[in-house]
Biopython code that builds the backbone (N, CA, C, O; Angstrom):
import numpy as np
from Bio.PDB.StructureBuilder import StructureBuilder

atoms = [
    (1, "LYS", "N", (0.541, 7.678, 46.670)),
    (1, "LYS", "CA", (-0.471, 8.688, 46.378)),
    (1, "LYS", "C", (0.032, 10.079, 46.737)),
    (1, "LYS", "O", (-0.087, 11.010, 45.940)),
    (2, "MET", "N", (0.596, 10.223, 47.935)),
    (2, "MET", "CA", (1.072, 11.524, 48.385)),
    (2, "MET", "C", (2.215, 12.019, 47.489)),
    (2, "MET", "O", (2.280, 13.202, 47.155)),
    (3, "PHE", "N", (3.102, 11.118, 47.110)),
    (3, "PHE", "CA", (4.204, 11.474, 46.224)),
    (3, "PHE", "C", (3.671, 11.986, 44.889)),
    (3, "PHE", "O", (4.162, 12.988, 44.368)),
    (4, "ASN", "N", (2.680, 11.312, 44.340)),
    (4, "ASN", "CA", (2.101, 11.719, 43.058)),
    (4, "ASN", "C", (1.418, 13.080, 43.164)),
    (4, "ASN", "O", (1.490, 13.883, 42.234)),
    (5, "ASP", "N", (0.756, 13.343, 44.292)),
    (5, "ASP", "CA", (0.108, 14.641, 44.503)),
    (5, "ASP", "C", (1.141, 15.761, 44.580)),
    (5, "ASP", "O", (0.960, 16.832, 44.001)),
    (6, "VAL", "N", (2.227, 15.495, 45.305)),
    (6, "VAL", "CA", (3.293, 16.486, 45.438)),
    (6, "VAL", "C", (3.959, 16.715, 44.088)),
    (6, "VAL", "O", (4.255, 17.853, 43.725)),
    (7, "ARG", "N", (4.191, 15.657, 43.359)),
    (7, "ARG", "CA", (4.808, 15.768, 42.035)),
    (7, "ARG", "C", (3.907, 16.567, 41.087)),
    (7, "ARG", "O", (4.393, 17.427, 40.352)),
    (8, "ALA", "N", (2.610, 16.291, 41.098)),
    (8, "ALA", "CA", (1.672, 17.030, 40.244)),
    (8, "ALA", "C", (1.628, 18.509, 40.621)),
    (8, "ALA", "O", (1.584, 19.377, 39.749)),
    (9, "ALA", "N", (1.639, 18.789, 41.924)),
    (9, "ALA", "CA", (1.639, 20.183, 42.387)),
    (9, "ALA", "C", (2.926, 20.892, 41.972)),
    (9, "ALA", "O", (2.899, 22.066, 41.603)),
    (10, "PHE", "N", (4.045, 20.185, 42.033)),
    (10, "PHE", "CA", (5.335, 20.740, 41.631)),
    (10, "PHE", "C", (5.330, 21.081, 40.136)),
    (10, "PHE", "O", (5.798, 22.147, 39.736)),
    (11, "ILE", "N", (4.809, 20.188, 39.332)),
    (11, "ILE", "CA", (4.738, 20.417, 37.882)),
    (11, "ILE", "C", (3.840, 21.613, 37.583)),
    (11, "ILE", "O", (4.164, 22.455, 36.745)),
    (12, "GLU", "N", (2.710, 21.674, 38.276)),
    (12, "GLU", "CA", (1.796, 22.802, 38.085)),
    (12, "GLU", "C", (2.463, 24.121, 38.500)),
    (12, "GLU", "O", (2.354, 25.120, 37.788)),
    (13, "ALA", "N", (3.140, 24.126, 39.628)),
    (13, "ALA", "CA", (3.815, 25.338, 40.108)),
    (13, "ALA", "C", (4.896, 25.793, 39.131)),
    (13, "ALA", "O", (5.039, 26.990, 38.879)),
    (14, "ASN", "N", (5.647, 24.858, 38.586)),
    (14, "ASN", "CA", (6.680, 25.214, 37.604)),
    (14, "ASN", "C", (6.064, 25.812, 36.343)),
    (14, "ASN", "O", (6.572, 26.797, 35.808)),
    (15, "ASP", "N", (4.980, 25.222, 35.873)),
    (15, "ASP", "CA", (4.298, 25.720, 34.678)),
    (15, "ASP", "C", (3.780, 27.139, 34.915)),
    (15, "ASP", "O", (3.971, 28.027, 34.084)),
    (16, "ILE", "N", (3.139, 27.335, 36.032)),
    (16, "ILE", "CA", (2.580, 28.653, 36.353)),
    (16, "ILE", "C", (3.699, 29.679, 36.490)),
    (16, "ILE", "O", (3.589, 30.792, 35.976)),
    (17, "SER", "N", (4.762, 29.314, 37.174)),
    (17, "SER", "CA", (5.895, 30.224, 37.357)),
    (17, "SER", "C", (6.523, 30.583, 36.005)),
    (17, "SER", "O", (6.846, 31.744, 35.755)),
    (18, "LEU", "N", (6.690, 29.604, 35.158)),
    (18, "LEU", "CA", (7.290, 29.822, 33.844)),
    (18, "LEU", "C", (6.509, 30.859, 33.044)),
    (18, "LEU", "O", (7.105, 31.737, 32.420)),
    (19, "TYR", "N", (5.192, 30.765, 33.057)),
    (19, "TYR", "CA", (4.378, 31.641, 32.226)),
    (19, "TYR", "C", (4.006, 32.960, 32.901)),
    (19, "TYR", "O", (3.746, 33.945, 32.210)),
    (20, "LEU", "N", (3.975, 33.003, 34.213)),
    (20, "LEU", "CA", (3.583, 34.245, 34.878)),
    (20, "LEU", "C", (4.757, 35.188, 35.155)),
    (20, "LEU", "O", (4.544, 36.380, 35.373)),
    (21, "LYS", "N", (5.986, 34.676, 35.151)),
    (21, "LYS", "CA", (7.149, 35.554, 35.392)),
    (21, "LYS", "C", (7.246, 36.687, 34.368)),
    (21, "LYS", "O", (7.426, 37.838, 34.766)),
    (22, "PRO", "N", (7.133, 36.408, 33.066)),
    (22, "PRO", "CA", (7.195, 37.523, 32.106)),
    (22, "PRO", "C", (6.052, 38.523, 32.307)),
    (22, "PRO", "O", (6.238, 39.728, 32.138)),
    (23, "LEU", "N", (4.888, 38.025, 32.662)),
    (23, "LEU", "CA", (3.752, 38.909, 32.908)),
    (23, "LEU", "C", (4.020, 39.788, 34.131)),
    (23, "LEU", "O", (3.726, 40.983, 34.125)),
    (24, "ARG", "N", (4.571, 39.193, 35.156)),
    (24, "ARG", "CA", (4.891, 39.947, 36.368)),
    (24, "ARG", "C", (5.882, 41.069, 36.071)),
    (24, "ARG", "O", (5.707, 42.198, 36.530)),
    (25, "ARG", "N", (6.917, 40.754, 35.306)),
    (25, "ARG", "CA", (7.908, 41.775, 34.947)),
    (25, "ARG", "C", (7.254, 42.926, 34.179)),
    (25, "ARG", "O", (7.545, 44.096, 34.425)),
    (26, "GLN", "N", (6.374, 42.577, 33.253)),
    (26, "GLN", "CA", (5.704, 43.599, 32.450)),
    (26, "GLN", "C", (4.793, 44.469, 33.322)),
    (26, "GLN", "O", (4.753, 45.688, 33.160)),
    (27, "LEU", "N", (4.071, 43.843, 34.234)),
    (27, "LEU", "CA", (3.184, 44.604, 35.121)),
    (27, "LEU", "C", (3.983, 45.484, 36.083)),
    (27, "LEU", "O", (3.564, 46.598, 36.399)),
    (28, "GLU", "N", (5.121, 44.994, 36.545)),
    (28, "GLU", "CA", (5.971, 45.816, 37.417)),
    (28, "GLU", "C", (6.498, 47.031, 36.671)),
    (28, "GLU", "O", (6.618, 48.109, 37.253)),
    (29, "SER", "N", (6.812, 46.871, 35.398)),
    (29, "SER", "CA", (7.280, 48.018, 34.622)),
    (29, "SER", "C", (6.150, 49.013, 34.390)),
    (29, "SER", "O", (6.390, 50.218, 34.321)),
    (30, "LEU", "N", (4.921, 48.520, 34.270)),
    (30, "LEU", "CA", (3.756, 49.414, 34.172)),
    (30, "LEU", "C", (3.595, 50.227, 35.449)),
    (30, "LEU", "O", (3.318, 51.426, 35.410)),
    (31, "ASP", "N", (3.771, 49.562, 36.564)),
    (31, "ASP", "CA", (3.552, 50.194, 37.859)),
    (31, "ASP", "C", (4.559, 51.308, 38.114)),
    (31, "ASP", "O", (4.223, 52.322, 38.727)),
    (32, "GLY", "N", (5.768, 51.129, 37.655)),
    (32, "GLY", "CA", (6.788, 52.130, 37.918)),
    (32, "GLY", "C", (6.972, 53.125, 36.788)),
    (32, "GLY", "O", (7.786, 54.043, 36.895)),
    (33, "GLY", "N", (6.237, 52.956, 35.724)),
    (33, "GLY", "CA", (6.447, 53.777, 34.538)),
    (33, "GLY", "C", (5.556, 55.000, 34.466)),
    (33, "GLY", "O", (4.782, 55.294, 35.377)),
    (34, "ASP", "N", (5.688, 55.692, 33.370)),
    (34, "ASP", "CA", (4.912, 56.890, 33.096)),
    (34, "ASP", "C", (3.563, 56.478, 32.505)),
    (34, "ASP", "O", (3.504, 55.618, 31.627)),
    (35, "TYR", "N", (2.491, 57.087, 32.982)),
    (35, "TYR", "CA", (1.153, 56.706, 32.516)),
    (35, "TYR", "C", (1.005, 56.931, 31.015)),
    (35, "TYR", "O", (0.257, 56.212, 30.352)),
    (36, "ALA", "N", (1.701, 57.909, 30.481)),
    (36, "ALA", "CA", (1.596, 58.205, 29.045)),
    (36, "ALA", "C", (2.102, 57.048, 28.187)),
    (36, "ALA", "O", (1.720, 56.930, 27.023)),
    (37, "GLU", "N", (2.952, 56.200, 28.746)),
    (37, "GLU", "CA", (3.520, 55.079, 27.992)),
    (37, "GLU", "C", (2.764, 53.771, 28.208)),
    (37, "GLU", "O", (3.177, 52.721, 27.715)),
    (38, "ILE", "N", (1.677, 53.834, 28.932)),
    (38, "ILE", "CA", (0.984, 52.617, 29.341)),
    (38, "ILE", "C", (0.357, 51.860, 28.157)),
    (38, "ILE", "O", (0.276, 50.632, 28.182)),
    (39, "GLU", "N", (-0.079, 52.583, 27.134)),
    (39, "GLU", "CA", (-0.768, 51.917, 26.021)),
    (39, "GLU", "C", (0.100, 50.872, 25.333)),
    (39, "GLU", "O", (-0.354, 49.756, 25.080)),
    (40, "ASP", "N", (1.340, 51.224, 25.032)),
    (40, "ASP", "CA", (2.236, 50.260, 24.377)),
    (40, "ASP", "C", (2.502, 49.067, 25.280)),
    (40, "ASP", "O", (2.568, 47.930, 24.812)),
    (41, "GLN", "N", (2.653, 49.322, 26.558)),
    (41, "GLN", "CA", (2.926, 48.239, 27.495)),
    (41, "GLN", "C", (1.715, 47.330, 27.673)),
    (41, "GLN", "O", (1.869, 46.128, 27.893)),
    (42, "LEU", "N", (0.522, 47.889, 27.580)),
    (42, "LEU", "CA", (-0.679, 47.048, 27.691)),
    (42, "LEU", "C", (-0.784, 46.087, 26.509)),
    (42, "LEU", "O", (-1.300, 44.977, 26.648)),
    (43, "THR", "N", (-0.301, 46.511, 25.365)),
    (43, "THR", "CA", (-0.275, 45.607, 24.206)),
    (43, "THR", "C", (0.596, 44.397, 24.528)),
    (43, "THR", "O", (0.230, 43.262, 24.221)),
    (44, "SER", "N", (1.746, 44.643, 25.144)),
    (44, "SER", "CA", (2.638, 43.541, 25.532)),
    (44, "SER", "C", (1.982, 42.648, 26.587)),
    (44, "SER", "O", (2.101, 41.424, 26.536)),
    (45, "VAL", "N", (1.299, 43.263, 27.528)),
    (45, "VAL", "CA", (0.617, 42.495, 28.580)),
    (45, "VAL", "C", (-0.406, 41.549, 27.953)),
    (45, "VAL", "O", (-0.450, 40.366, 28.294)),
    (46, "MET", "N", (-1.216, 42.058, 27.050)),
    (46, "MET", "CA", (-2.236, 41.206, 26.428)),
    (46, "MET", "C", (-1.606, 40.126, 25.547)),
    (46, "MET", "O", (-2.144, 39.024, 25.435)),
    (47, "HIS", "N", (-0.479, 40.438, 24.928)),
    (47, "HIS", "CA", (0.221, 39.425, 24.138)),
    (47, "HIS", "C", (0.709, 38.289, 25.051)),
    (47, "HIS", "O", (0.596, 37.113, 24.707)),
    (48, "ILE", "N", (1.241, 38.654, 26.193)),
    (48, "ILE", "CA", (1.707, 37.641, 27.148)),
    (48, "ILE", "C", (0.532, 36.806, 27.645)),
    (48, "ILE", "O", (0.663, 35.591, 27.794)),
    (49, "VAL", "N", (-0.609, 37.431, 27.903)),
    (49, "VAL", "CA", (-1.798, 36.685, 28.335)),
    (49, "VAL", "C", (-2.198, 35.671, 27.265)),
    (49, "VAL", "O", (-2.564, 34.539, 27.583)),
    (50, "CYS", "N", (-2.130, 36.073, 26.018)),
    (50, "CYS", "CA", (-2.458, 35.134, 24.926)),
    (50, "CYS", "C", (-1.465, 33.971, 24.869)),
    (50, "CYS", "O", (-1.858, 32.832, 24.619)),
    (51, "ILE", "N", (-0.203, 34.251, 25.095)),
    (51, "ILE", "CA", (0.810, 33.189, 25.117)),
    (51, "ILE", "C", (0.524, 32.228, 26.275)),
    (51, "ILE", "O", (0.624, 31.010, 26.128)),
    (52, "ILE", "N", (0.170, 32.796, 27.416)),
    (52, "ILE", "CA", (-0.173, 31.954, 28.577)),
    (52, "ILE", "C", (-1.352, 31.056, 28.233)),
    (52, "ILE", "O", (-1.319, 29.854, 28.499)),
    (53, "TRP", "N", (-2.384, 31.627, 27.647)),
    (53, "TRP", "CA", (-3.588, 30.860, 27.285)),
    (53, "TRP", "C", (-3.250, 29.742, 26.297)),
    (53, "TRP", "O", (-3.758, 28.627, 26.412)),
    (54, "ALA", "N", (-2.399, 30.048, 25.341)),
    (54, "ALA", "CA", (-2.085, 29.075, 24.290)),
    (54, "ALA", "C", (-1.117, 27.983, 24.743)),
    (54, "ALA", "O", (-1.165, 26.867, 24.225)),
    (55, "ASN", "N", (-0.242, 28.285, 25.700)),
    (55, "ASN", "CA", (0.842, 27.355, 26.000)),
    (55, "ASN", "C", (0.838, 26.745, 27.394)),
    (55, "ASN", "O", (1.375, 25.655, 27.590)),
    (56, "SER", "N", (0.252, 27.416, 28.348)),
    (56, "SER", "CA", (0.289, 26.893, 29.711)),
    (56, "SER", "C", (-0.711, 25.755, 29.873)),
    (56, "SER", "O", (-1.880, 25.873, 29.505)),
    (57, "GLU", "N", (-0.234, 24.679, 30.418)),
    (57, "GLU", "CA", (-1.107, 23.521, 30.643)),
    (57, "GLU", "C", (-2.170, 23.822, 31.698)),
    (57, "GLU", "O", (-3.254, 23.239, 31.676)),
    (58, "PHE", "N", (-1.859, 24.730, 32.618)),
    (58, "PHE", "CA", (-2.751, 24.968, 33.745)),
    (58, "PHE", "C", (-3.526, 26.276, 33.641)),
    (58, "PHE", "O", (-4.530, 26.448, 34.331)),
    (59, "TYR", "N", (-3.080, 27.206, 32.789)),
    (59, "TYR", "CA", (-3.816, 28.461, 32.605)),
    (59, "TYR", "C", (-4.637, 28.463, 31.331)),
    (59, "TYR", "O", (-5.120, 29.515, 30.912)),
    (60, "CYS", "N", (-4.805, 27.317, 30.710)),
    (60, "CYS", "CA", (-5.644, 27.245, 29.515)),
    (60, "CYS", "C", (-7.095, 26.961, 29.892)),
    (60, "CYS", "O", (-7.926, 26.660, 29.035)),
    (61, "GLN", "N", (-7.385, 27.059, 31.180)),
    (61, "GLN", "CA", (-8.752, 26.865, 31.676)),
    (61, "GLN", "C", (-9.422, 28.230, 31.803)),
    (61, "GLN", "O", (-8.843, 29.148, 32.383)),
    (62, "PRO", "N", (-10.630, 28.375, 31.270)),
    (62, "PRO", "CA", (-11.306, 29.676, 31.312)),
    (62, "PRO", "C", (-11.387, 30.299, 32.714)),
    (62, "PRO", "O", (-11.190, 31.505, 32.860)),
    (63, "ALA", "N", (-11.669, 29.504, 33.727)),
    (63, "ALA", "CA", (-11.818, 30.047, 35.078)),
    (63, "ALA", "C", (-10.529, 30.724, 35.547)),
    (63, "ALA", "O", (-10.576, 31.790, 36.162)),
    (64, "ARG", "N", (-9.400, 30.119, 35.263)),
    (64, "ARG", "CA", (-8.120, 30.709, 35.673)),
    (64, "ARG", "C", (-7.806, 31.962, 34.870)),
    (64, "ARG", "O", (-7.304, 32.946, 35.413)),
    (65, "LEU", "N", (-8.099, 31.924, 33.588)),
    (65, "LEU", "CA", (-7.819, 33.085, 32.760)),
    (65, "LEU", "C", (-8.722, 34.255, 33.141)),
    (65, "LEU", "O", (-8.286, 35.406, 33.113)),
    (66, "VAL", "N", (-9.956, 33.976, 33.492)),
    (66, "VAL", "CA", (-10.881, 35.035, 33.925)),
    (66, "VAL", "C", (-10.322, 35.741, 35.158)),
    (66, "VAL", "O", (-10.329, 36.970, 35.227)),
    (67, "VAL", "N", (-9.845, 34.979, 36.118)),
    (67, "VAL", "CA", (-9.272, 35.571, 37.331)),
    (67, "VAL", "C", (-8.046, 36.408, 36.982)),
    (67, "VAL", "O", (-7.877, 37.511, 37.503)),
    (68, "LEU", "N", (-7.198, 35.894, 36.113)),
    (68, "LEU", "CA", (-6.010, 36.632, 35.702)),
    (68, "LEU", "C", (-6.399, 37.955, 35.036)),
    (68, "LEU", "O", (-5.834, 39.001, 35.354)),
    (69, "LEU", "N", (-7.353, 37.908, 34.123)),
    (69, "LEU", "CA", (-7.801, 39.128, 33.445)),
    (69, "LEU", "C", (-8.462, 40.104, 34.415)),
    (69, "LEU", "O", (-8.288, 41.315, 34.282)),
    (70, "GLN", "N", (-9.211, 39.598, 35.382)),
    (70, "GLN", "CA", (-9.817, 40.480, 36.390)),
    (70, "GLN", "C", (-8.739, 41.211, 37.177)),
    (70, "GLN", "O", (-8.855, 42.408, 37.438)),
    (71, "GLU", "N", (-7.704, 40.493, 37.550)),
    (71, "GLU", "CA", (-6.618, 41.114, 38.316)),
    (71, "GLU", "C", (-5.886, 42.167, 37.475)),
    (71, "GLU", "O", (-5.519, 43.224, 37.988)),
    (72, "ILE", "N", (-5.679, 41.882, 36.205)),
    (72, "ILE", "CA", (-5.031, 42.858, 35.326)),
    (72, "ILE", "C", (-5.913, 44.089, 35.167)),
    (72, "ILE", "O", (-5.421, 45.217, 35.208)),
    (73, "CYS", "N", (-7.216, 43.880, 34.987)),
    (73, "CYS", "CA", (-8.149, 45.015, 34.878)),
    (73, "CYS", "C", (-8.143, 45.853, 36.153)),
    (73, "CYS", "O", (-8.121, 47.082, 36.087)),
    (74, "ASN", "N", (-8.161, 45.206, 37.296)),
    (74, "ASN", "CA", (-8.109, 45.940, 38.565)),
    (74, "ASN", "C", (-6.818, 46.750, 38.667)),
    (74, "ASN", "O", (-6.823, 47.883, 39.147)),
    (75, "PHE", "N", (-5.729, 46.167, 38.217)),
    (75, "PHE", "CA", (-4.439, 46.851, 38.244)),
    (75, "PHE", "C", (-4.466, 48.087, 37.343)),
    (75, "PHE", "O", (-3.999, 49.156, 37.737)),
    (76, "VAL", "N", (-5.008, 47.942, 36.145)),
    (76, "VAL", "CA", (-5.115, 49.083, 35.218)),
    (76, "VAL", "C", (-6.002, 50.168, 35.824)),
    (76, "VAL", "O", (-5.707, 51.356, 35.699)),
    (77, "MET", "N", (-7.079, 49.763, 36.476)),
    (77, "MET", "CA", (-7.955, 50.754, 37.117)),
    (77, "MET", "C", (-7.232, 51.487, 38.241)),
    (77, "MET", "O", (-7.414, 52.693, 38.411)),
    (78, "GLU", "N", (-6.416, 50.774, 39.007)),
    (78, "GLU", "CA", (-5.645, 51.419, 40.073)),
    (78, "GLU", "C", (-4.642, 52.415, 39.498)),
    (78, "GLU", "O", (-4.487, 53.515, 40.029)),
    (79, "LEU", "N", (-3.967, 52.040, 38.427)),
    (79, "LEU", "CA", (-3.024, 52.959, 37.784)),
    (79, "LEU", "C", (-3.747, 54.201, 37.270)),
    (79, "LEU", "O", (-3.251, 55.319, 37.402)),
    (80, "THR", "N", (-4.917, 53.993, 36.687)),
    (80, "THR", "CA", (-5.698, 55.106, 36.158)),
    (80, "THR", "C", (-6.198, 56.003, 37.285)),
    (80, "THR", "O", (-6.168, 57.229, 37.178)),
    (81, "LYS", "N", (-6.650, 55.386, 38.351)),
    (81, "LYS", "CA", (-7.112, 56.160, 39.507)),
    (81, "LYS", "C", (-5.976, 57.002, 40.085)),
    (81, "LYS", "O", (-6.189, 58.152, 40.468)),
    (82, "ALA", "N", (-4.787, 56.443, 40.148)),
    (82, "ALA", "CA", (-3.633, 57.191, 40.654)),
    (82, "ALA", "C", (-3.284, 58.348, 39.715)),
    (82, "ALA", "O", (-2.868, 59.413, 40.170)),
    (83, "PHE", "N", (-3.450, 58.142, 38.417)),
    (83, "PHE", "CA", (-3.143, 59.176, 37.427)),
    (83, "PHE", "C", (-4.162, 60.308, 37.452)),
    (83, "PHE", "O", (-3.804, 61.483, 37.378)),
    (84, "VAL", "N", (-5.430, 59.939, 37.557)),
    (84, "VAL", "CA", (-6.512, 60.923, 37.477)),
    (84, "VAL", "C", (-6.990, 61.356, 38.862)),
    (84, "VAL", "O", (-7.784, 62.292, 38.953)),
    (85, "GLY", "N", (-6.558, 60.738, 39.902)),
    (85, "GLY", "CA", (-7.030, 60.959, 41.259)),
    (85, "GLY", "C", (-7.884, 62.188, 41.499)),
    (85, "GLY", "O", (-7.539, 63.277, 41.039)),
    (86, "PRO", "N", (-8.990, 62.037, 42.207)),
    (86, "PRO", "CA", (-9.903, 63.165, 42.447)),
    (86, "PRO", "C", (-9.215, 64.352, 43.129)),
    (86, "PRO", "O", (-9.515, 65.505, 42.817)),
    (87, "GLU", "N", (-8.311, 64.080, 44.043)),
    (87, "GLU", "CA", (-7.615, 65.173, 44.718)),
    (87, "GLU", "C", (-6.843, 65.998, 43.699)),
    (87, "GLU", "O", (-6.848, 67.229, 43.736)),
    (88, "GLU", "N", (-6.185, 65.295, 42.796)),
    (88, "GLU", "CA", (-5.377, 65.958, 41.763)),
    (88, "GLU", "C", (-6.252, 66.735, 40.788)),
    (88, "GLU", "O", (-5.905, 67.848, 40.390)),
    (89, "ILE", "N", (-7.360, 66.166, 40.411)),
    (89, "ILE", "CA", (-8.255, 66.797, 39.434)),
    (89, "ILE", "C", (-8.791, 68.123, 39.966)),
    (89, "ILE", "O", (-8.817, 69.120, 39.244)),
    (90, "PHE", "N", (-9.214, 68.134, 41.212)),
    (90, "PHE", "CA", (-9.834, 69.344, 41.750)),
    (90, "PHE", "C", (-8.815, 70.423, 42.101)),
    (90, "PHE", "O", (-9.186, 71.585, 42.273)),
    (91, "ARG", "N", (-7.556, 70.066, 42.209)),
    (91, "ARG", "CA", (-6.516, 71.050, 42.500)),
    (91, "ARG", "C", (-5.873, 71.619, 41.237)),
    (91, "ARG", "O", (-5.216, 72.658, 41.296)),
    (92, "SER", "N", (-6.051, 70.959, 40.106)),
    (92, "SER", "CA", (-5.387, 71.420, 38.884)),
    (92, "SER", "C", (-6.283, 72.373, 38.103)),
    (92, "SER", "O", (-7.466, 72.553, 38.391)),
    (93, "GLU", "N", (-5.659, 72.965, 37.111)),
    (93, "GLU", "CA", (-6.388, 73.835, 36.195)),
    (93, "GLU", "C", (-7.375, 72.994, 35.388)),
    (93, "GLU", "O", (-7.094, 71.832, 35.093)),
    (94, "PRO", "N", (-8.527, 73.563, 35.027)),
    (94, "PRO", "CA", (-9.540, 72.785, 34.288)),
    (94, "PRO", "C", (-9.003, 72.138, 33.008)),
    (94, "PRO", "O", (-9.336, 70.993, 32.703)),
    (95, "GLU", "N", (-8.177, 72.869, 32.263)),
    (95, "GLU", "CA", (-7.645, 72.310, 31.007)),
    (95, "GLU", "C", (-6.741, 71.114, 31.287)),
    (95, "GLU", "O", (-6.796, 70.101, 30.591)),
    (96, "GLU", "N", (-5.920, 71.246, 32.303)),
    (96, "GLU", "CA", (-5.014, 70.149, 32.673)),
    (96, "GLU", "C", (-5.800, 68.933, 33.164)),
    (96, "GLU", "O", (-5.480, 67.794, 32.824)),
    (97, "ALA", "N", (-6.823, 69.194, 33.961)),
    (97, "ALA", "CA", (-7.666, 68.100, 34.456)),
    (97, "ALA", "C", (-8.371, 67.401, 33.302)),
    (97, "ALA", "O", (-8.462, 66.174, 33.269)),
    (98, "GLN", "N", (-8.859, 68.180, 32.371)),
    (98, "GLN", "CA", (-9.542, 67.595, 31.213)),
    (98, "GLN", "C", (-8.582, 66.742, 30.389)),
    (98, "GLN", "O", (-8.962, 65.673, 29.912)),
    (99, "GLU", "N", (-7.353, 67.199, 30.218)),
    (99, "GLU", "CA", (-6.358, 66.428, 29.466)),
    (99, "GLU", "C", (-6.098, 65.081, 30.136)),
    (99, "GLU", "O", (-5.973, 64.056, 29.465)),
    (100, "LYS", "N", (-6.017, 65.096, 31.455)),
    (100, "LYS", "CA", (-5.786, 63.843, 32.181)),
    (100, "LYS", "C", (-6.955, 62.881, 32.016)),
    (100, "LYS", "O", (-6.759, 61.684, 31.806)),
    (101, "VAL", "N", (-8.161, 63.404, 32.111)),
    (101, "VAL", "CA", (-9.346, 62.551, 31.959)),
    (101, "VAL", "C", (-9.413, 61.983, 30.547)),
    (101, "VAL", "O", (-9.719, 60.806, 30.360)),
    (102, "VAL", "N", (-9.126, 62.817, 29.560)),
    (102, "VAL", "CA", (-9.136, 62.359, 28.163)),
    (102, "VAL", "C", (-8.082, 61.275, 27.961)),
    (102, "VAL", "O", (-8.348, 60.261, 27.315)),
    (103, "GLU", "N", (-6.889, 61.485, 28.509)),
    (103, "GLU", "CA", (-5.819, 60.482, 28.394)),
    (103, "GLU", "C", (-6.226, 59.173, 29.061)),
    (103, "GLU", "O", (-6.004, 58.096, 28.506)),
    (104, "ALA", "N", (-6.819, 59.262, 30.245)),
    (104, "ALA", "CA", (-7.244, 58.062, 30.968)),
    (104, "ALA", "C", (-8.317, 57.304, 30.188)),
    (104, "ALA", "O", (-8.274, 56.077, 30.100)),
    (105, "LEU", "N", (-9.269, 58.028, 29.629)),
    (105, "LEU", "CA", (-10.311, 57.379, 28.821)),
    (105, "LEU", "C", (-9.710, 56.711, 27.591)),
    (105, "LEU", "O", (-10.128, 55.620, 27.202)),
    (106, "LYS", "N", (-8.738, 57.362, 26.987)),
    (106, "LYS", "CA", (-8.069, 56.790, 25.810)),
    (106, "LYS", "C", (-7.381, 55.472, 26.172)),
    (106, "LYS", "O", (-7.490, 54.487, 25.442)),
    (107, "VAL", "N", (-6.682, 55.462, 27.290)),
    (107, "VAL", "CA", (-5.992, 54.249, 27.734)),
    (107, "VAL", "C", (-7.007, 53.136, 28.009)),
    (107, "VAL", "O", (-6.812, 52.000, 27.578)),
    (108, "CYS", "N", (-8.080, 53.458, 28.721)),
    (108, "CYS", "CA", (-9.092, 52.443, 29.055)),
    (108, "CYS", "C", (-9.774, 51.897, 27.803)),
    (108, "CYS", "O", (-10.005, 50.693, 27.694)),
    (109, "ARG", "N", (-10.093, 52.775, 26.865)),
    (109, "ARG", "CA", (-10.715, 52.309, 25.615)),
    (109, "ARG", "C", (-9.755, 51.426, 24.823)),
    (109, "ARG", "O", (-10.156, 50.413, 24.249)),
    (110, "ASN", "N", (-8.496, 51.818, 24.798)),
    (110, "ASN", "CA", (-7.503, 51.014, 24.092)),
    (110, "ASN", "C", (-7.350, 49.641, 24.740)),
    (110, "ASN", "O", (-7.242, 48.629, 24.047)),
    (111, "PHE", "N", (-7.343, 49.613, 26.059)),
    (111, "PHE", "CA", (-7.232, 48.333, 26.759)),
    (111, "PHE", "C", (-8.430, 47.443, 26.430)),
    (111, "PHE", "O", (-8.269, 46.243, 26.206)),
    (112, "ARG", "N", (-9.612, 48.016, 26.401)),
    (112, "ARG", "CA", (-10.809, 47.249, 26.045)),
    (112, "ARG", "C", (-10.717, 46.731, 24.612)),
    (112, "ARG", "O", (-11.099, 45.597, 24.325)),
    (113, "LYS", "N", (-10.206, 47.579, 23.718)),
    (113, "LYS", "CA", (-10.045, 47.161, 22.322)),
    (113, "LYS", "C", (-9.022, 46.020, 22.209)),
    (113, "LYS", "O", (-9.225, 45.071, 21.451)),
    (114, "LEU", "N", (-7.934, 46.121, 22.961)),
    (114, "LEU", "CA", (-6.943, 45.037, 22.967)),
    (114, "LEU", "C", (-7.594, 43.731, 23.403)),
    (114, "LEU", "O", (-7.361, 42.682, 22.801)),
    (115, "TYR", "N", (-8.402, 43.798, 24.443)),
    (115, "TYR", "CA", (-9.100, 42.601, 24.928)),
    (115, "TYR", "C", (-10.048, 42.063, 23.853)),
    (115, "TYR", "O", (-10.025, 40.874, 23.536)),
    (116, "ASP", "N", (-10.877, 42.946, 23.295)),
    (116, "ASP", "CA", (-11.863, 42.516, 22.292)),
    (116, "ASP", "C", (-11.186, 41.913, 21.066)),
    (116, "ASP", "O", (-11.661, 40.917, 20.521)),
    (117, "ASP", "N", (-10.080, 42.512, 20.629)),
    (117, "ASP", "CA", (-9.355, 42.005, 19.455)),
    (117, "ASP", "C", (-8.835, 40.596, 19.691)),
    (117, "ASP", "O", (-8.867, 39.758, 18.790)),
    (118, "ARG", "N", (-8.356, 40.336, 20.905)),
    (118, "ARG", "CA", (-7.782, 39.024, 21.189)),
    (118, "ARG", "C", (-8.849, 37.995, 21.537)),
    (118, "ARG", "O", (-8.644, 36.795, 21.353)),
    (119, "LYS", "N", (-9.960, 38.454, 22.029)),
    (119, "LYS", "CA", (-11.052, 37.551, 22.379)),
    (119, "LYS", "C", (-11.660, 36.936, 21.124)),
    (119, "LYS", "O", (-12.129, 35.798, 21.144)),
    (120, "ALA", "N", (-11.650, 37.683, 20.057)),
    (120, "ALA", "CA", (-12.284, 37.236, 18.806)),
    (120, "ALA", "C", (-11.572, 36.104, 18.148)),
    (120, "ALA", "O", (-12.000, 35.635, 17.093)),
]
sb = StructureBuilder()
sb.init_structure("model")
sb.init_model(0)
sb.init_chain("A")
sb.init_seg("    ")
for serial, (resi, resn, name, xyz) in enumerate(atoms, 1):
    if name == "N":
        sb.init_residue(resn, " ", resi, " ")
    sb.init_atom(name, np.array(xyz, "f"), 0.0, 1.0, " ", f" {name:<3s}", serial, name[0])
structure = sb.get_structure()
């Protein structure tokens, strides 16, 4: 029994590692990249999530995918907060601050559209 449990856990860990490694690399590149380039990278992130959903034996469960999507959304919000940060907004020129807010809203709307398109 114990051997079978360990074997099942090993198989699950390998499956999860196989499918989450590309996602991790993509998210790390988002974290270190320029916010202006985030939209194209988010398309890749959502594509990888769809591949995970379609192919992973263990991430094809709604509960797991919901948690994964929540974490990605939180990550995008953190990147946006760092880009638009209140300290930065109040110290910059009004036009510059407005441009940042507009860019951030554009990225967030695009991310929502990417999600909605794939959910359908």
